[in-house]
VOPAGU-2260 file (C-alpha; in pm, 1 decimal, decimal comma):
REM VOPAGU-2260
SITE   aa  ch    i         X         Y         Z
SITE  MET   A    0    1664,2   -1499,3     229,8
SITE  ARG   A    1    1973,7   -1525,3     -37,9
SITE  ILE   A    2    1996,0   -1228,3    -233,7
SITE  ALA   A    3    2185,1   -1122,4    -517,6
SITE  LEU   A    4    2254,8    -759,6    -608,3
SITE  LEU   A    5    2244,8    -600,3    -937,8
SITE  ALA   A    6    2393,5    -256,0    -940,2
SITE  ASN   A    7    2587,0       6,4   -1181,2
SITE  ARG   A    8    2951,1      89,8   -1160,7
SITE  ASP   A    9    2873,2     458,1   -1044,4
SITE  ILE   A   10    2888,4     673,5    -733,7
SITE  GLU   A   11    2513,6     643,9    -649,9
SITE  SER   A   12    2532,6     252,6    -670,7
SITE  ALA   A   13    2836,0     246,8    -424,0
SITE  LEU   A   14    2644,8     459,6    -185,7
SITE  ALA   A   15    2323,6     238,6    -192,6
SITE  LEU   A   16    2552,4     -70,7    -148,6
SITE  ASN   A   17    2714,5      52,9     128,8
SITE  LEU   A   18    2383,7     148,3     314,9
SITE  LEU   A   19    2225,7    -188,7     222,0
SITE  LEU   A   20    2536,9    -415,1     312,1
SITE  ARG   A   21    2558,5    -268,1     657,3
SITE  LYS   A   22    2207,2    -393,0     732,2
SITE  MET   A   23    2230,3    -745,2     559,4
SITE  HIS   A   24    2538,4    -829,5     423,7
SITE  ALA   A   25    2504,9   -1175,6     549,1
SITE  GLN   A   26    2243,5   -1259,7     310,6
SITE  VAL   A   27    2394,7   -1124,5       0,0
SITE  MET   A   28    2549,6   -1398,1    -210,5
SITE  ALA   A   29    2701,3   -1191,3    -508,0
SITE  ILE   A   30    2699,0    -858,4    -660,0
SITE  TYR   A   31    2677,2    -795,1   -1033,0
SITE  LEU   A   32    2791,9    -472,3   -1176,6
SITE  SER   A   33    2710,7    -315,9   -1514,7
SITE  ASP   A   34    2953,3     -37,0   -1639,8
SITE  HIS   A   35    2687,1     197,6   -1778,6
SITE  VAL   A   36    2319,5     279,4   -1823,9
SITE  GLY   A   37    2175,9     282,7   -2167,4
SITE  GLY   A   38    2239,0      97,5   -2500,8
SITE  ALA   A   39    2570,0     -31,5   -2602,9
SITE  GLN   A   40    2622,9     277,2   -2835,4
SITE  PRO   A   41    2814,4     551,6   -2690,4
SITE  ARG   A   42    2628,7     866,6   -2634,9
SITE  PRO   A   43    2753,4    1186,4   -2834,6
SITE  ALA   A   44    2916,0    1451,6   -2641,2
SITE  SER   A   45    2689,4    1621,9   -2403,1
SITE  MET   A   46    2629,3    1901,3   -2129,6
SITE  LEU   A   47    2571,7    1563,1   -1931,9
SITE  ASP   A   48    2947,6    1474,3   -1959,3
SITE  PRO   A   49    3098,4    1638,8   -1640,2
SITE  LEU   A   50    2825,2    1470,7   -1440,9
SITE  THR   A   51    2932,8    1127,2   -1598,1
SITE  PHE   A   52    3268,4    1181,0   -1506,9
SITE  ILE   A   53    3189,9    1254,6   -1142,1
SITE  GLU   A   54    2957,6     978,1   -1115,9
SITE  GLN   A   55    3171,1     708,1   -1266,1
SITE  ASP   A   56    3530,7     800,8   -1374,4
SITE  LEU   A   57    3646,2    1013,1   -1101,4
SITE  PHE   A   58    3590,2     762,8    -816,7
SITE  ASN   A   59    3643,4     418,8   -1035,2
SITE  MET   A   60    3943,4     527,8   -1191,8
SITE  LEU   A   61    4127,7     776,8    -969,6
SITE  ALA   A   62    3971,4     770,4    -611,9
SITE  PHE   A   63    3893,0     387,8    -563,5
SITE  PRO   A   64    4233,6     261,9    -689,1
SITE  LEU   A   65    4430,1     506,5    -518,5
SITE  LEU   A   66    4265,8     420,7    -179,0
SITE  GLU   A   67    4328,3      54,5    -230,2
SITE  HIS   A   68    4683,4     107,3    -303,7
SITE  GLN   A   69    4727,8     323,2      24,1
SITE  GLY   A   70    4589,2      56,3     237,2
SITE  SER   A   71    4467,3     316,2     479,6
SITE  SER   A   72    4187,4     250,3     762,6
SITE  PRO   A   73    3857,7     202,3     607,5
SITE  PRO   A   74    3660,1     514,9     544,0
SITE  ARG   A   75    3288,2     570,7     613,4
SITE  TRP   A   76    3214,7     431,5     273,1
SITE  LEU   A   77    3375,7     163,8      49,1
SITE  GLY   A   78    3447,6     146,8    -305,5
SITE  PHE   A   79    3331,1    -158,7    -497,9
SITE  SER   A   80    3643,7    -379,0    -476,5
SITE  ALA   A   81    3668,2    -273,3    -107,1
SITE  ILE   A   82    3306,9    -371,0     -61,8
SITE  SER   A   83    3377,4    -712,5    -196,9
SITE  GLN   A   84    3676,1    -767,8       9,1
SITE  HIS   A   85    3540,9    -615,6     350,3
SITE  TYR   A   86    3225,2    -831,1     327,1
SITE  ARG   A   87    3389,2   -1139,7     125,4
SITE  ILE   A   88    3108,5   -1102,9    -135,3
SITE  PRO   A   89    3192,0   -1215,5    -506,4
SITE  LEU   A   90    3174,6    -909,0    -742,9
SITE  HIS   A   91    3117,0    -986,6   -1085,0
SITE  PRO   A   92    3117,8    -742,5   -1403,0
SITE  VAL   A   93    2852,4    -779,7   -1659,8
SITE  HIS   A   94    2896,9    -662,5   -2013,7
SITE  ARG   A   95    2644,5    -897,6   -2175,4
SITE  LEU   A   96    2382,9   -1025,3   -1945,5
SITE  LYS   A   97    2265,8   -1287,1   -2187,0
SITE  ASP   A   98    2628,0   -1468,4   -2166,0
SITE  ALA   A   99    2619,1   -1820,0   -2075,5
SITE  ALA   A  100    2858,4   -1772,1   -1778,8
SITE  VAL   A  101    2686,4   -1451,6   -1651,7
SITE  LEU   A  102    2357,5   -1673,1   -1642,6
SITE  ASP   A  103    2527,0   -1969,4   -1499,9
SITE  SER   A  104    2675,3   -1760,7   -1217,0
SITE  LEU   A  105    2325,0   -1604,3   -1130,4
SITE  ARG   A  106    2174,0   -1956,3   -1089,9
SITE  ALA   A  107    2483,3   -2068,2    -892,1
SITE  THR   A  108    2389,2   -1801,7    -620,3
SITE  HIS   A  109    2066,6   -1993,3    -561,8
SITE  SER   A  110    1923,3   -1663,2    -457,2
SITE  ASP   A  111    1584,1   -1626,3    -357,0
SITE  ILE   A  112    1560,6   -1285,5    -486,8
SITE  PHE   A  113    1739,3   -1029,0    -720,1
SITE  VAL   A  114    1751,6    -667,2    -617,0
SITE  SER   A  115    1838,3    -417,6    -887,3
SITE  ILE   A  116    1969,7     -70,9    -817,7
SITE  ARG   A  117    2060,8     135,3   -1106,4
SITE  PHE   A  118    2150,2    -187,9   -1321,8
SITE  GLY   A  119    2224,5     -86,8   -1670,1
SITE  LYS   A  120    2107,2    -381,4   -1854,5
SITE  ILE   A  121    1718,6    -496,6   -1934,5
SITE  LEU   A  122    1648,3    -835,7   -1781,7
SITE  PRO   A  123    1539,7   -1108,4   -1989,9
SITE  ASP   A  124    1257,1   -1343,5   -1888,3
SITE  GLU   A  125    1514,8   -1602,7   -1817,4
SITE  VAL   A  126    1693,0   -1393,2   -1552,0
SITE  ILE   A  127    1355,0   -1264,2   -1413,7
SITE  ASN   A  128    1218,7   -1620,4   -1344,9
SITE  MET   A  129    1536,2   -1738,6   -1172,5
SITE  PRO   A  130    1457,4   -1654,6    -806,8
SITE  ALA   A  131    1164,2   -1759,2    -626,4
SITE  HIS   A  132    1063,0   -1434,9    -517,5
SITE  GLY   A  133    1137,3   -1266,9    -837,0
SITE  VAL   A  134    1313,9    -916,1    -893,4
SITE  LEU   A  135    1293,4    -610,0    -710,0
SITE  ASN   A  136    1437,9    -270,4    -857,1
SITE  LEU   A  137    1454,8      53,3    -692,7
SITE  HIS   A  138    1397,3     346,0    -949,4
SITE  SER   A  139    1525,9     658,4    -851,4
SITE  GLY   A  140    1214,9     859,2    -948,8
SITE  LEU   A  141     839,1     833,9    -886,2
SITE  LEU   A  142     641,1     589,3   -1076,1
SITE  PRO   A  143     461,6     588,8   -1304,2
SITE  GLN   A  144     516,9     951,4   -1358,6
SITE  TYR   A  145     904,3     930,3   -1450,1
SITE  ARG   A  146    1001,7     607,3   -1613,5
SITE  GLY   A  147    1333,5     575,3   -1781,2
SITE  VAL   A  148    1683,5     778,1   -1680,7
SITE  LEU   A  149    1750,7    1077,4   -1500,6
SITE  ALA   A  150    1396,1    1076,9   -1327,2
SITE  THR   A  151    1517,2    1330,5   -1058,2
SITE  LEU   A  152    1635,0    1560,9   -1336,2
SITE  ARG   A  153    1298,4    1577,7   -1520,7
SITE  ALA   A  154    1114,2    1626,9   -1183,7
SITE  LEU   A  155    1331,0    1939,7   -1110,8
SITE  LEU   A  156    1292,3    2054,4   -1485,1
SITE  HIS   A  157     894,8    2050,4   -1442,0
SITE  GLY   A  158     881,0    2216,9   -1115,4
SITE  ASP   A  159     809,5    1959,0    -902,3
SITE  ARG   A  160     811,5    2022,0    -507,8
SITE  GLU   A  161     908,0    1682,8    -429,3
SITE  ILE   A  162    1120,2    1407,5    -560,4
SITE  GLY   A  163    1099,6    1065,1    -483,9
SITE  CYS   A  164    1226,4     684,4    -537,2
SITE  THR   A  165    1009,1     391,2    -610,5
SITE  LEU   A  166    1055,0      17,6    -540,5
SITE  HIS   A  167     869,8    -208,8    -799,9
SITE  ARG   A  168     840,2    -560,2    -938,9
SITE  ILE   A  169    1029,3    -642,8   -1256,8
SITE  ASP   A  170     788,4    -884,4   -1409,1
SITE  SER   A  171     881,5    -836,0   -1792,7
SITE  PRO   A  172    1146,8    -689,4   -1985,5
SITE  GLY   A  173     952,4    -363,3   -2010,2
SITE  ILE   A  174    1137,8     -46,1   -1841,3
SITE  ASP   A  175    1006,1      73,4   -1490,1
SITE  VAL   A  176     653,4     -77,4   -1566,8
SITE  GLY   A  177     621,0    -355,0   -1283,3
SITE  GLY   A  178     381,7    -340,5    -995,5
SITE  ILE   A  179     466,3     -79,5    -713,6
SITE  VAL   A  180     579,7    -195,8    -383,4
SITE  ALA   A  181     634,0     122,0    -188,2
SITE  SER   A  182     752,1     468,3    -285,7
SITE  ALA   A  183     945,4     752,6     -60,7
SITE  ARG   A  184     931,7    1113,8     -92,1
SITE  ARG   A  185    1144,6    1413,5       3,2
SITE  ALA   A  186    1129,3    1790,5     -66,7
SITE  VAL   A  187    1305,4    1966,6    -337,0
SITE  ASP   A  188    1588,1    2205,8    -207,2
SITE  PRO   A  189    1679,7    2471,4    -468,6
SITE  THR   A  190    2000,0    2550,1    -285,2
SITE  HIS   A  191    2141,6    2209,5    -379,7
SITE  SER   A  192    2236,3    2069,2    -725,2
SITE  LEU   A  193    2103,6    1780,5    -921,2
SITE  LEU   A  194    2360,2    1521,7    -809,1
SITE  TRP   A  195    2273,6    1615,7    -430,3
SITE  HIS   A  196    1915,8    1549,3    -491,1
SITE  ILE   A  197    1990,3    1223,6    -680,9
SITE  LEU   A  198    2212,3    1085,5    -376,3
SITE  ALA   A  199    1975,7    1191,2    -128,3
SITE  LEU   A  200    1708,4     944,3    -250,1
SITE  TYR   A  201    1925,8     647,6    -184,4
SITE  PRO   A  202    1897,3     646,3     188,0
SITE  LEU   A  203    1511,4     630,4     160,5
SITE  GLY   A  204    1509,0     369,8    -143,5
SITE  VAL   A  205    1749,8     131,7      72,8
SITE  GLU   A  206    1520,8     167,1     388,9
SITE  LEU   A  207    1221,6      52,6     128,0
SITE  ILE   A  208    1453,7    -215,8      26,1
SITE  THR   A  209    1496,0    -347,6     379,3
SITE  GLN   A  210    1138,0    -335,5     467,0
SITE  ALA   A  211    1051,1    -541,7     177,9
SITE  LEU   A  212    1299,0    -814,2     222,9
SITE  ASP   A  213    1221,2    -829,4     593,1
SITE  SER   A  214     875,4    -880,0     510,7
SITE  LEU   A  215     955,5   -1164,8     264,0
SITE  ALA   A  216    1178,1   -1301,0     512,5
SITE  GLN   A  217     876,5   -1324,3     757,9
SITE  ARG   A  218     671,8   -1523,8     476,7
SITE  GLN   A  219     456,0   -1215,7     407,8
SITE  THR   A  220     316,5   -1124,0      62,7
SITE  LEU   A  221     425,2    -775,5     -75,1
SITE  ALA   A  222     103,2    -592,2    -162,2
SITE  LEU   A  223     169,4    -451,8    -539,7
SITE  THR   A  224     -12,7    -154,2    -685,9
SITE  PRO   A  225     -33,8    -180,2   -1056,9
SITE  GLN   A  226      94,8      82,5   -1279,1
SITE  ASN   A  227    -143,8     258,8   -1528,9
SITE  PRO   A  228      60,5     254,7   -1846,6
SITE  ALA   A  229    -152,2     531,7   -1979,4
SITE  THR   A  230     -15,4     778,4   -1712,9
SITE  GLY   A  231     317,1     917,0   -1676,2
SITE  ALA   A  232     603,8     884,1   -1960,9
SITE  TYR   A  233     914,2     717,8   -2037,2
SITE  TYR   A  234    1227,8     962,9   -2051,7
SITE  SER   A  235    1555,1     899,5   -2228,4
SITE  PHE   A  236    1852,5    1114,3   -2165,9
SITE  PRO   A  237    1779,1    1480,1   -2216,6
SITE  ASP   A  238    1880,4    1675,2   -2523,4
SITE  GLU   A  239    2114,2    1978,2   -2525,6
SITE  ALA   A  240    1792,0    2236,1   -2526,7
SITE  GLU   A  241    1650,5    2051,2   -2230,2
SITE  LEU   A  242    1963,7    2091,1   -2040,2
SITE  GLN   A  243    2016,0    2449,3   -2137,3
SITE  HIS   A  244    1634,7    2499,5   -2023,2
SITE  PHE   A  245    1754,2    2325,0   -1690,0
SITE  ALA   A  246    2043,1    2557,3   -1638,8
SITE  SER   A  247    1836,1    2851,8   -1729,3
SITE  LEU   A  248    1608,4    2768,8   -1445,2
SITE  GLY   A  249    1899,9    2812,3   -1211,5
SITE  TRP   A  250    1989,6    2440,6   -1140,8
SITE  ARG   A  251    2328,9    2304,2   -1137,1
SITE  LEU   A  252    2438,4    1950,3   -1236,2
SITE  PHE   A  253    2674,5    1932,0    -920,5
SITE  ASP   A  254    2839,2    2188,2    -709,4
SITE  HIS   A  255    3197,0    2168,7    -581,1
SITE  GLU   A  256    3086,5    2083,1    -218,0
SITE  ASP   A  257    2915,9    1775,3    -354,2
SITE  ILE   A  258    3253,1    1680,8    -509,3
SITE  ARG   A  259    3433,9    1749,6    -166,8
SITE  GLN   A  260    3178,6    1553,3      45,8
SITE  LEU   A  261    3171,1    1261,2    -167,2
SITE  LEU   A  262    3556,9    1247,9    -159,2
SITE  LEU   A  263    3568,5    1280,5     216,1
SITE  ALA   A  264    3321,0    1013,0     279,7
SITE  PHE   A  265    3503,7     771,3      62,9
SITE  GLY   A  266    3837,0     861,8     255,4
SITE  VAL   A  267    4021,1    1110,8      10,6
SITE  GLU   A  268    4143,5    1420,0     184,5
SITE  PRO   A  269    4092,2    1704,0     -88,8
SITE  SER   A  270    4258,3    2026,2     -22,4
SITE  SER   A  271    4033,8    2326,4      23,2
SITE  SER   A  272    4047,9    2426,9    -342,8
SITE  THR   A  273    4067,4    2083,3    -510,9
SITE  ALA   A  274    3696,5    2018,4    -526,8
SITE  HIS   A  275    3629,2    2367,3    -659,1
SITE  ASP   A  276    3932,6    2364,8    -922,9
SITE  LEU   A  277    3781,1    2032,4   -1051,8
SITE  GLU   A  278    3422,2    2144,2   -1095,3
SITE  HIS   A  279    3566,7    2502,0   -1276,8
SITE  TYR   A  280    3777,5    2265,0   -1494,6
SITE  LEU   A  281    3460,3    2045,2   -1565,1
SITE  ARG   A  282    3245,6    2335,5   -1689,8
């Protein structure tokens, strides 16, 4: 089974890739990385900006380059360039998915299946139809209830007692609408932040992916549950009023302990006050 992975250049994708490649790196032909989720137009300043900084800039611009420059022993988790070097898997940035060079590169992997994890581009039919087994996408929310971005935030905002992730087929350029392969759930823990809850879904999601790929490798057909388009809703980025309501319910976007644990996992040794000072600065 030859696999091409489509992911996003953020900390959640880095975690998912680390977990997945430990199990099946020999089958992965290439990794394609988008640089953000959403349209090409930049979003206006938002209460979400500190979370975006943690998810993307802190690690991509500071932590990962520092670790690569130091050349220290491999940490528990690897950054994107280190993943590529460690597993000898080509890494391709994707700015425009319809560029001829990107399409030619995808074809050249001769992949049996594409697996998407937080990939920030809508897949056109040309890409969907390339691999014999199509495209699977791991959505960090329960479908069809929460289509779109930040599904975990929506679940917490609505007072759900469980959050979850869904592995589904991408069979059209629609967003999060394909047949469901499987889903996994975990209980909400109000003592933790939004970022903690999002990250906590990826070990469950990677297990869904590996089970599905193992089934396909054994020539089994994946049973799909069609989504009812009349149920659930599509959500875009929350506006400021929704974010203020989220905070009024006692939720935090992230905690200093989240940052400290992430830095440690990727091999950065923060001082006892570094993460706390960073969180205070980002408020």
